[in-house]
C-alpha positions in Angstrom: 122.8 91.3 72.2 121.6 92.7 75.6 123.4 95.7 77.0 123.6 95.9 80.8 124.7 98.7 83.0 125.4 97.8 86.6 125.8 100.4 89.3 124.6 101.2 92.8 123.5 104.8 91.9 122.4 106.9 88.8 122.0 110.5 89.0 120.3 112.6 86.2 121.1 116.1 85.7 119.4 118.8 83.5 121.1 120.8 80.8 122.3 123.2 83.5 124.0 120.5 85.6 121.2 120.6 88.2 120.5 117.3 90.1 116.8 116.2 88.9 116.7 112.6 89.7 118.5 109.7 91.3 118.1 106.0 91.5 120.1 104.3 94.1 120.4 101.2 96.0 120.6 101.8 99.9 121.1 99.3 102.6 117.4 99.3 103.0 116.4 98.8 99.4 116.0 100.7 96.1 115.3 104.4 96.2 114.0 106.8 93.4 114.0 110.6 94.0 112.6 113.1 91.6 113.4 116.8 92.1 112.0 120.0 90.7 114.0 122.7 88.9 115.2 124.1 92.3 116.6 120.9 93.4 113.8 120.1 95.9 112.9 116.5 96.2 109.2 116.3 95.2 108.6 112.6 94.7 110.2 109.6 96.4 109.5 105.9 95.7 111.2 103.3 97.7 110.8 99.6 98.6 111.9 98.5 102.0 111.1 95.6 104.3 107.3 96.0 104.8 106.6 97.1 101.1 106.7 100.1 98.7 106.2 103.7 99.8 105.4 106.7 97.6 105.8 110.1 99.0 104.9 113.4 97.3 106.2 116.6 98.7 105.4 120.3 98.3 107.7 123.1 96.9 109.4 123.3 100.4 110.3 119.6 100.4 107.7 118.7 103.1 106.0 115.5 102.5 102.2 116.1 101.9 101.0 112.7 100.7 102.3 109.3 101.5 101.1 105.9 100.3 102.4 102.7 101.8 101.5 99.2 100.7 101.8 96.7 103.5 100.9 93.0 103.5 97.6 93.7 105.1 96.7 96.4 102.7 97.5 100.0 101.6 97.7 103.1 103.8 97.2 106.7 102.5 98.1 109.6 104.7 97.8 113.3 104.0 99.9 116.0 105.8 99.5 119.8 106.4 102.3 122.2 105.7 103.5 121.6 109.2 103.8 117.8 109.0 100.7 117.1 110.9 98.5 114.2 109.8 95.2 115.7 108.5 93.8 112.6 107.0 94.7 108.8 107.1 93.0 105.7 105.5 92.4 103.1 106.9 
């Protein structure tokens, strides 16, 4: 027999009750956030209208790498600590 859990959000906490991950369904689509031991979101994966996006952030929560996959191909963007684009492909 299959067991199914249905919800619009799941939150995972570590042994100290700190928020470490969440999986939710937003109005735009599914969203997965992974946080470090300080509660800073370090990785985000979402799937919205144009396609999936993976964002990786530094210890300050600033996005440093972003990968988008669009219908016409992938785009990879690197950011400096101030949020300025330092490299983008294509």
